[in-house]
C-alpha positions as CSV (number, residue, x, y, z in Angstrom):
1,M,106.4,113.1,78.4
2,L,105.0,110.0,76.5
3,G,106.8,109.5,73.3
4,P,108.3,106.8,71.0
5,R,109.0,104.3,74.0
6,V,105.3,103.9,74.3
7,W,103.8,103.4,70.5
8,S,107.2,101.0,70.5
9,S,105.7,98.7,73.4
10,V,102.4,99.1,72.0
11,R,103.4,97.7,68.5
12,Q,105.5,95.1,70.3
13,G,102.3,94.0,72.0
14,L,100.2,94.1,69.3
15,S,102.2,91.9,67.8
16,R,102.2,89.4,70.1
17,G,98.8,89.5,70.6
18,L,99.1,90.7,73.9
19,F,95.9,93.3,73.7
20,R,93.8,90.7,71.4
21,T,90.8,90.4,73.3
22,V,88.4,89.8,70.9
23,G,87.8,85.9,72.6
24,A,86.4,87.8,75.8
25,W,84.3,89.8,74.0
26,A,83.3,87.2,71.9
27,S,82.2,84.8,75.0
28,G,80.5,88.0,76.8
29,E,83.1,88.4,79.2
30,G,84.1,91.7,78.3
31,K,83.5,94.8,80.4
32,K,80.6,96.7,80.1
33,V,80.5,100.6,81.2
34,D,77.2,102.4,81.6
35,I,77.9,106.0,79.8
36,A,74.3,107.9,80.7
37,G,74.7,111.1,81.8
38,I,76.4,114.5,80.6
39,Y,80.3,114.8,79.8
40,P,81.7,118.6,79.2
41,P,84.3,117.6,76.0
42,V,87.5,119.3,77.9
43,T,89.5,121.9,75.8
44,T,93.4,122.1,75.6
45,P,94.8,124.8,76.9
46,F,98.1,126.6,75.9
47,T,100.6,128.5,76.8
48,A,101.9,131.7,74.9
49,T,104.8,129.7,73.5
50,A,102.3,127.4,72.2
51,E,103.0,124.6,74.6
52,V,100.2,122.6,76.0
53,D,99.7,124.2,79.5
54,Y,98.9,121.1,81.7
55,E,98.9,123.0,84.8
56,K,95.7,125.0,83.5
57,L,94.4,122.3,82.2
58,E,94.7,120.5,85.8
59,E,92.8,123.5,87.4
60,N,90.0,123.5,85.0
61,L,89.7,120.0,85.8
62,H,89.6,120.9,89.7
63,K,86.6,123.1,88.8
64,L,85.1,121.1,86.4
65,G,85.4,118.1,89.0
66,T,82.3,120.3,91.5
67,F,79.8,119.7,88.9
68,P,77.5,116.4,89.1
69,F,78.8,114.9,85.7
70,R,79.0,111.7,84.7
71,G,82.7,112.2,83.5
72,F,84.9,114.2,80.8
73,V,85.6,113.5,77.3
74,V,89.2,114.5,76.3
75,Q,90.7,114.6,73.2
76,G,87.5,115.1,71.2
77,S,86.7,117.5,69.1
78,N,86.7,120.4,71.3
79,G,89.8,119.7,72.6
80,E,91.4,119.8,68.8
81,F,93.0,116.4,68.9
82,P,93.9,116.9,65.3
83,F,96.6,119.2,65.7
84,L,98.2,117.6,68.9
85,T,100.8,115.2,68.3
86,S,100.6,111.3,69.4
87,S,102.3,112.4,72.9
88,E,100.7,115.4,73.4
89,R,97.2,113.0,72.7
90,L,98.5,111.0,75.3
91,E,100.1,113.0,77.9
92,V,96.8,115.0,78.0
93,V,94.9,111.6,78.9
94,S,97.2,111.1,81.6
95,R,97.1,114.0,83.2
96,V,93.4,114.2,83.0
97,R,93.4,110.6,84.7
98,Q,95.2,112.1,87.6
99,A,93.4,115.4,88.3
100,M,89.7,113.8,87.7
101,P,87.7,112.1,90.5
102,K,87.9,108.8,90.7
103,D,84.5,107.7,90.3
104,K,84.4,110.2,86.8
105,L,84.4,108.0,83.7
106,L,87.0,109.3,81.4
107,L,86.0,108.8,77.4
108,A,89.1,109.9,75.4
109,G,89.0,110.7,71.7
110,S,91.6,107.7,70.0
111,G,90.7,108.2,66.6
112,C,93.0,108.0,63.4
113,E,92.9,107.9,60.0
114,S,93.6,104.3,59.7
115,T,92.4,101.1,61.7
116,Q,96.1,100.5,62.6
117,A,96.7,103.8,64.2
118,T,93.7,103.8,65.8
119,V,94.0,100.5,67.8
120,E,97.3,101.7,68.7
121,M,96.0,105.1,70.2
122,T,93.6,103.4,71.6
123,V,95.3,100.9,73.2
124,S,97.8,103.6,74.4
125,M,95.1,105.5,75.9
126,A,93.9,102.8,77.8
127,Q,97.0,102.0,79.0
128,V,97.3,106.1,80.7
129,G,93.6,105.6,82.2
130,A,91.4,105.9,80.0
131,D,87.7,103.9,81.0
132,A,86.0,104.1,77.3
133,A,87.7,105.5,73.7
134,M,85.6,107.6,71.7
135,V,86.6,106.9,68.2
136,V,85.9,109.4,65.3
137,T,84.9,108.2,62.0
138,P,87.8,108.1,59.7
139,C,86.8,111.1,56.9
140,Y,90.5,111.9,54.6
141,Y,88.9,109.1,52.0
142,S,85.6,110.0,52.6
143,G,84.4,108.6,49.4
144,R,85.4,105.5,50.0
145,M,83.8,105.2,53.5
146,S,81.0,103.0,52.8
147,S,79.1,101.2,55.7
148,A,81.1,98.1,54.7
149,A,84.3,100.0,55.0
150,L,83.5,101.5,58.5
151,I,81.8,98.7,60.1
152,H,85.2,96.7,59.3
153,H,87.3,99.5,60.7
154,Y,85.1,99.8,63.7
155,T,84.6,96.0,64.3
156,K,88.8,95.9,63.9
157,V,89.0,98.4,66.9
158,A,86.8,97.0,68.8
159,D,88.3,93.5,68.8
160,L,91.2,94.9,69.5
161,S,90.4,97.3,71.9
162,P,91.3,96.8,75.5
163,I,88.4,99.3,76.6
164,P,84.5,99.7,76.1
165,V,84.3,101.8,72.3
166,V,82.0,104.4,71.7
167,L,81.2,105.3,68.1
168,Y,81.7,109.3,67.1
169,S,79.6,110.6,63.9
170,V,80.6,114.4,64.0
171,P,79.3,115.2,60.1
172,A,80.2,119.0,60.5
173,N,84.0,118.3,61.4
174,T,84.2,115.2,59.2
175,G,81.7,115.7,56.0
176,L,80.8,112.1,57.1
177,D,78.0,111.0,59.0
178,L,78.2,107.1,60.4
179,P,75.5,104.9,58.1
180,V,72.4,104.1,60.4
181,D,72.7,100.7,59.0
182,A,76.5,101.0,60.2
183,V,75.8,101.9,63.5
184,V,72.9,98.9,63.9
185,T,75.4,96.3,62.6
186,L,78.2,98.0,65.2
187,S,75.7,98.3,68.1
188,Q,76.2,94.1,68.0
189,H,79.6,93.9,69.3
190,P,80.0,93.3,72.7
191,N,82.7,95.8,73.1
192,I,81.0,98.5,71.3
193,V,78.8,100.4,73.9
194,G,77.5,103.2,72.0
195,I,77.6,106.6,69.9
196,K,78.0,110.2,70.4
197,D,75.5,111.4,67.5
198,S,76.9,115.3,67.0
199,G,74.6,115.9,63.8
200,G,71.7,117.5,65.5
201,D,69.4,115.0,63.5
202,V,66.6,114.2,66.1
203,T,64.5,111.7,63.7
204,R,68.2,109.9,63.3
205,I,68.9,109.6,66.7
206,G,65.7,108.4,67.5
207,L,65.6,105.8,64.8
208,I,69.3,104.5,66.3
209,V,67.6,104.4,69.3
210,H,64.8,102.1,68.3
211,K,66.7,99.9,65.8
212,T,69.3,99.2,68.8
213,R,66.9,98.5,71.7
214,R,67.6,94.8,72.0
215,Q,71.5,95.8,72.0
216,D,73.2,97.2,75.2
217,F,73.6,100.3,73.2
218,Q,73.5,104.1,74.8
219,V,73.3,106.9,72.3
220,L,74.4,110.6,73.4
221,A,73.5,113.7,72.0
222,G,76.2,115.8,70.6
223,S,75.0,119.0,71.5
224,A,73.5,120.9,74.6
225,G,71.4,122.4,71.5
226,F,69.6,119.2,71.1
227,L,69.6,117.7,74.4
228,L,66.2,117.8,75.5
229,A,65.0,116.5,72.0
230,G,67.4,113.8,72.7
231,Y,66.4,112.8,75.5
232,A,62.8,112.8,74.4
233,V,63.4,110.3,71.6
234,G,65.9,107.7,74.0
235,A,69.2,109.6,74.2
236,V,70.8,108.8,77.6
237,G,73.0,111.9,78.1
238,G,75.1,114.3,76.2
239,V,78.7,115.5,75.6
240,C,77.9,119.3,75.4
241,A,80.7,121.9,75.3
242,L,78.3,124.3,76.6
243,A,78.6,122.2,80.1
244,N,82.3,123.6,80.1
245,V,80.9,126.8,81.2
246,L,77.4,126.5,81.9
247,G,77.7,122.8,84.3
248,A,75.2,123.6,86.8
249,Q,72.2,124.2,84.0
250,V,73.0,121.7,81.6
251,C,73.1,118.9,84.5
252,Q,69.7,121.0,85.6
253,L,67.9,120.1,81.9
254,E,69.3,116.6,82.4
255,R,67.6,116.2,86.2
256,L,64.5,117.5,84.5
257,C,64.4,115.4,81.9
258,L,65.3,112.4,83.9
259,T,62.4,113.1,86.2
260,G,59.5,114.3,83.2
261,Q,59.3,117.7,84.1
262,W,59.4,118.3,80.7
263,E,57.6,122.3,80.9
264,D,60.2,123.2,82.7
265,A,62.7,121.4,80.5
266,Q,61.5,123.2,77.9
267,K,62.1,126.3,79.2
268,L,65.6,125.8,80.1
269,Q,66.3,124.2,77.0
270,H,64.8,127.4,75.1
271,R,67.1,129.6,77.3
272,L,70.4,127.4,76.5
273,I,70.1,127.3,72.7
274,E,71.4,130.5,71.9
275,P,74.4,130.7,74.3
276,N,75.2,126.8,72.8
277,T,75.3,128.4,68.9
278,A,77.1,132.2,70.3
279,S,80.4,130.9,69.0
280,D,79.1,130.4,65.3
281,H,77.9,134.1,65.0
282,V,81.6,135.5,66.1
283,P,83.5,136.5,63.3
284,Q,86.9,134.5,62.4
285,L,85.9,131.8,64.7
286,C,86.9,129.0,63.0
287,V,88.8,126.3,65.2
288,G,88.2,125.5,69.0
289,Q,84.6,127.1,69.7
290,V,85.5,127.3,73.7
291,K,88.3,129.6,74.0
292,E,88.2,131.5,77.0
293,K,85.3,132.0,79.7
294,R,84.6,132.4,83.2
295,Q,82.1,131.1,85.4
296,D,82.4,131.1,89.3
297,G,85.8,131.1,88.8
298,M,86.9,128.8,86.6
299,L,89.2,129.5,83.9
300,V,89.0,127.5,80.3
301,K,91.9,129.4,77.9
302,C,92.2,127.5,74.8
303,Q,94.4,129.1,71.8
304,A,93.6,127.4,68.4
305,V,95.9,125.4,66.5
306,L,95.3,126.8,63.3
307,G,99.6,127.3,63.2
308,R,99.8,123.3,62.9
309,A,97.8,123.5,59.8
310,I,98.5,126.0,56.6
311,L,96.5,128.9,57.9
312,Q,99.0,130.8,59.9
313,S,102.7,129.6,59.0
314,E,104.2,132.6,61.1
315,A,103.3,130.7,64.3
316,K,102.3,127.4,65.7
317,R,99.1,128.2,67.7
318,K,97.4,131.3,68.1
319,M,94.0,132.7,68.8
320,C,91.4,133.5,66.4
321,V,89.1,136.0,68.1
322,P,89.9,138.6,71.1
323,I,88.5,136.8,74.2
324,D,86.7,139.8,75.2
325,M,84.2,139.8,72.3
326,F,83.2,136.3,72.9
327,L,82.6,136.6,76.6
328,C,80.5,139.5,76.3
329,I,78.6,138.1,73.8
330,F,78.3,134.5,75.5
331,Q,77.7,135.7,79.1
332,I,74.7,137.7,78.1
333,K,72.8,136.2,76.0
334,L,71.8,133.4,78.7
335,F,70.2,135.4,81.1
336,I,68.9,138.1,78.6
337,L,66.3,134.8,77.8
338,R,64.8,134.7,81.3
C-alpha cells in the first residue's frame, strides 16, 4: 500500500520545485487532453471487515472495460472519497490504472480542503497513473469561499499540477456551487481543461459553455438525468453514476445525441430518468448511492462508510439499506417505462 513515504517524497519535491510546471503551462507547452465522452464514477467496494476490496474493484473494472466509455472517474462522490484515508485514495487510483484498458482516461478526484493538501494529493495521483485531476470545491468554510478565493485556490492547484485539472461543482454535497464568473476566469488557465457540473441547472451549463466558447474548455454533465439536456446546450459528455449499471444505455444516449437523433434520444432519456433517481426514494440511503447492482454479470458492491463519520460508531463501515430492496426498485423502473 502507498503510505507516508509517498507523502514525504511529494513534500520534498514541492519544496525543491520538482513539480512546478507553471512555466510550461504559461508558455502553452502543457499537455492538453480531450475529455469528451461518458465516464462512470467508479464505486469503492469494501470487504466484510471494512477494508477496501481491491479484488472486487478490479473485477468491476474488467466488466466496465467492455463498454465504450471514454474513461473512468475514480475517487469522486460515488467513490466515497471523504471517508477514505490518503493511502487508500492513492491505492485505489493505482489499482484502477493497472486494471483499466490503456486507451481509457483516468480522472482522479484529488480535492481536499486546503490548497496545499490538494496540490500534494494531485501530484501523488499523477504519480500513480491519473491522466487528469478532478478537483472538488473546498467547502468547510463555505461562507468564505468567494469567487476570488476559489479562483486563487484552483489557480495554485493548476499551476503546480503535472496533469490537467477538471473543476468539480457538486452543490448537493458541498453546499457550494462554483460561481459562473469563477469558472469563466479559470477556463483561461492552460492547465484547466473543463468542469464536471453536477448541479443539474441546464441554463447554467449552457451559460458556461457560451462564456467559455473561446477557450479550450469542455463541460461534462454530472448525471444521466440531464445528459440529453446537457448535450443540447453544448456539453461534451457526462460523468454518470447510472453508467455503472446501465453502461450500454448511457453510451447509446450519447451516440443518439452526437448524431442528432433527438427524438430517439428523448425517448431513451425519459426511460433513464426514473432509474437514475431510484436511489433518492430508498429509505435510509444516506451515503454512496450505488450500493450493489447486477447487470450482465457485473457486481458493484459498496458499503457506506458512515462508520468513519459519527453516525455509526459501533462499526467502521456499514450498509445503510437492504440491497435486495434497492435492486428490485432499480431494475424494474427502467424497463417498465418502455
